[in-house]
N, C-alpha and C positions, 0 to 999 in steps of 0.2 A: 289547350290545344297541343297536339303532338308537335314536337320540334322538327325543323327541317335539317336533314343530314345529307352529306355528300357520300355517295356510295360508289362512284366511278369517276375516273379521270382519264383523259386522253390528250395527247399533245404531239405536235411536230413543229420544230423550229430550226433555226440555223445552228443550234448547239445540241440537237438530239432528235432522234426519231421516235422516242417514246418518253413516258414520264420519268423512268429511272435514268435514262441517258441525260435528260435535261437536269435532273437533280444532281447527278455527278458533275456535270459541267458547272453548275452553280457552286457546288462544294469546292471544286478545284479552281475556280476563278477563270474558267475557259470562256473566251469570247468567240462569237461566230461572225464578227464583222470582217469582210474581206472584199477584194475587188470582184466585180461581177465576172463570171465565167460562162454562165448558161443563158444570160439574158442580153439580147442585142440592143444596145443603146449608145448614143453619142457619149454618155457619161461613164461608160465602163472604163475603169482606171482613173476616173476623176472623182467619183462619188462612191465610196465604199458602202456596202449594204449587208444586211443580214440575210444572205442568200442560202436557201436550202440546196445543197449540192447533189440533188437528184433531179435529173431532167424529166420533163413532162411525159415523154413517151415511156420511160421506165416506170413512172408512177402509174400510168394507165395500165401497163402490162401487169404490174404487181398487184393492182387492185381489181383487176378484171373489169376495168371501166373503159371500154374501147369505143364507146359512142363517139362519133366524129366531132360532135359539137361540145363535148364536156370540156370545161375550162380548168386551168391549173388551180384556180380558187376552189372549185368544187372538188377537185382531187385532194387537195390539202384538207378540206373539211371532212371528206370521206375517211381519210387516213386517221385523223384524230377521233372522229365519231366511232369508228370501229374499235379503237382501243378503249374508249370510254364505256361503250355498251358491253363489251366483253368483260371489262373490269367489274361492272355492276351486275353481271349475270343476266342481262336482258336478252331474252330469246326473241326470235322472229314473231312468235305468238304474242308475246307481251307488247312488242313494238306495234303490232297491228290493232291492239285494243284501243277503244275510244278514250281510255283514260291515260294514254301515253301522249305527252306533248313534246314538241320540238320547237325551240326558240333559237334561231340563228341570228347572226349579225355579220355585217360586212360594210365597208365604206365604198368599195369599188365593185365588188361582185364580178360579174362577167365582163365588165369594162376593162378587165386586165387584158382583154383582146383589143387593145387600143387601135392597132393598125386596121384590123378587120372592121371595127366600128367606124373608123374614118371612111374606109372604102364603101361600106354599106350605106353610109349617110350621103354619099356622093355618086351613087349610081342610080340608073333609071330602071334596072331590072328588079326582080322580086327579092333580091338579096341573097346572102349566103346562108349556110346551115346554122350560122352562129346567131342569127337574129333573136332566137328565143332565149339566148344565154346572157344577153347584155344586162338584164335586170340585176340589181344588187341582191335580189332575193333568189337568184338562180341556184346558189349552193343549197339552200334549204329546200327548194323545190326538188332538186335532184335527189337529195336524201329522202324526202317524203315519197317520191315515186319509187326509188330503189328498194326501200324498206317497208313500203305501204304503211307509213305512220298513220295510226287511226284517229288520233286526237287533234287538238289544236296545233297548228303549225303557223309560225309567224317569223318575220325577220325585222330586226330593228337597225336603223341607220341613224345614229346620232354622232357621226364622225368617230373620233378615237375613243369615245366612251361606249360605243355600240354594244360590245359583248358584256360589259359590266351591267348595262341596262337589260340585256337579254337574261342574265342571271337573276337580276332583281324582278323582272317580269315573270320569270319562271317560278320564283319563290311566291309571288302573289297568286299565281294560278293554283299552286298547291294550297296556300293558306285559305283560299276561298272555295276550295273543293272542285275546281274545274278539271283537275287531273290527279292521278296518284303518283305519277313519276314524270319528270321532265328532263330532257337532254338540252342543255343550254350552253352556248358558246359562240365562237365566231371564227372567221377565216378571211384572210386576204393574201393575195400573191403580189409580187412585184409587177409593176406595170409602167409603161411610158407615161400613162395618164398621171400617175402620182409622182414619179421621179421628176418629170418635167414641171409639174405643178408646184411641188415643194421647192424645187430649185428656183422657180420664178419668184417665190417668196423670200429667197435668199436665206433659207434656214437649214440647208443641207451642209453638213460638215465635209471638208475634203479629207478628213482623217477620222480615226476612230473617235466616237463621241465620248464626252466626259461629263456625265450627269452630275449636277450640283457642284461642279468645280468652278472656281473663280474665273478660269480662262476658257470655259466652254465656248464653242463657236458653232453650234448647230447639231442637228440630229442626223442619225443614219436610218434610212428606211430599212424595213425588214419584211419578211413574209413568214406565215405560219398559220397554225390553227390550234385551238384548244377548246375542249368541251368537258363539262362536268355533268354528272347525273345527280339530280336532287330528288329525294323522296322524304316522306314523313317518317319519323323515327319509328312510329308504331308499325309501319309496313316494312321496316328494314331491320327487325330485331335479330335476324339470323345472318345478316350480311356484314362484311367489313365496312366500317364507317370511318371516314377520314377526319371529319370535322362536322361541326354544326354551323349552318349559316344563320347568324343571329341578328345581324344588323345590315341595313342598307339605306342609302340616302341619295337623292338626286336633286340638283338645283340648276339654275341657269342665271348667270350674272348679266347676260344680254349686253355685254360691253362692246365687243368688237368681233368681226367675223373670224379672226384667227388668233386673238390674244385674250388673255384673262385680265380682269381689272386689276389695277395696281394694288388695291387693298385686299384682293383675294376673297371677295365676298362670296363668290360661287363655291370655291373649294371649302371655305369655312362652313357654309351652310350644309354642304353635302356631308362633311365629316361629322358635324354636330347632329345632323338628322340620323346618321347611321348609329351614332352612340346612343341617341334617344331611343331608337327602335330596339337596340340591343339591351337597353336598360343598364348601360355602363357609364361610369365616370371615366374621364380621359386617362387617368393613371392606370386603368385596367388594361389598356392596349400596350402590348410588349414589343410589337414590331410593325412597321409600316412598309409595304411594298409600294413605293411612291410612283407617281406617274413619270416624273423625271425625264423629260425629253432631251435635256442638254441644250435647250434653247435659252436665250437670255431672259425672255419673259417668263416662261413656265417655271423654271427652277427657282428664280427669285420669289415669284408669287407663291408657289407651293411651299417654299421654305417659310415665308412669313405667315402663311395660313396655318401651317403646322405649329408654329410658335404661338400663334394666337389661340389655337384650340387646346394645345397640350401643355403650354408653358415649358416644361422640360420635355423636349421631343424624345420619344423612345428610339430605339435602334431602327434604322431605315436604310433602304437602298433602292436603286432603280435597275430593273433587269434589262432595260433598253441598251445598256452598254454591252450586254451579252448577245441579245437577239436582234437589235435594231428595233425601230418603232414599227410594230406590225399592224398598226391602224385598227381595223375592225376586230382583230384578234387580241389586241393588247390588253383589254380589260379582263378577258377570260384567262389569258396567259399570266397576268399579274396575280389574279385570284388563285390560279392553280399553283403557282410558286409559293404563295402564302399558305395554301393548304398543305403542300409538301413540308414546308418548314414547321408547321403546327403539328402535323402527324408524326414527324420524325424528331420533333423538339430540337430544332437547330436553326441557326441564323446564317445567312449566306453573305459573302463579302461583296462590297461594291468594287468594281474594277475601273481602272483608268482615272481614278480620283487622286488629285495631288494637293490642291489648295482650297480651303473653304471660301465660300462667298463672304467677302469682308463684312457686309452689313448684317449677316446672320450668324456667322461662325459655326454653322452646322457641319458636322463631319459624319458621312454615312458609315455604315458598318464596315470595319476595316479588315476583318478576318473571319473565316468560317469558325464557328464554335457551337458546341452543344449549349442549349439554353432552355430554361423552363419557360414555356410560352403558354399563356392562358388565352389570349385573344390577339389576332392579327388583323390589320386593316389593309385593304388594297384600294388605291386611288386610281381613277381614270378620268381624264379631263379631255373634252373634245372641242373642236372648232365650234364657233358660235357660243362658247361659254357653257356648254353642257357638261356638268360636273357630277361624277358619281363616286360613291365610296361604299365598299362592302366590308363587313366584319365577319370573320370566321372564328369560332371558339372551340377549344378543346372539349372532348367528350367527357 
């Protein structure tokens, strides 16, 4: 069977408005965590976030997306989607064909309009123009309508592993002949719904987050979108190909609504399954873009799981110190960063790291450096114990 390759990438995050800007931010150790300036919330100045410093109206104007009900989540999705399809050379004619699939992901979707949702839920009238946008699938539906996507369109919501699972699902559609090309990824924007919710869990940091650090004290939320285009290699002979998608795995440890089990059974199973699908031994993985939320539970459990699976853990880092935790976009964002590293044969540095966790002693990648990479893994773990791992390999 023809292998699955990545032919296009697109991204917007707190550290850049396209793939190359994001890459340069990673190379230079540039972080995008700051005080909120565009988002009205009680926690502005108290809980820093990975905010994209382009206001919603400017996004609407620049993207010619002036429908009154379009949400910021849909705008971010559109922004990254446009870069990805342009990069892959997908024309409107191709997008409209029945063998083009779109798999989106989001954890909040249109509920980023938290205030509007609240008022609509408490009024007797027929509601506002936003009623159709509250669905977490609203971004994918918007893209489907705008580009007349002709094939399968779906949205996955498995919390923070959502867009990793979207990529996995897209790969399976290709593998089983349900499409010839798939645009897969996710988007989420900052919302009172998530800021208030995560703060209620007492896992938001009052400072810049420090993934895998001994003194970590919580995560920073972020916003962004990332999409990748997947095609069979036989159909992409004359295209630029960034990498092969060779492995994927998903598991669920069903331990707790918001925590991973102490022994990391879910992360271990996801990583082992991805290695099995790729036909790789653990020592063939050269770099891991870890989930690394900078919470007490995740970083310790993920560290132990990596030690159990790999023995000697390869170079790794968490991009959430740069972008914040982008929720439904995080899996695709981590995958895209892994693809960039693989394509350019380079490893990006962890930032804000000082002391290793005492029980593991693991130290993330400390500096940017060129490195011969054969295979990279991207981990993405969601609430409810939904754990996913992807493996991308050099051409």
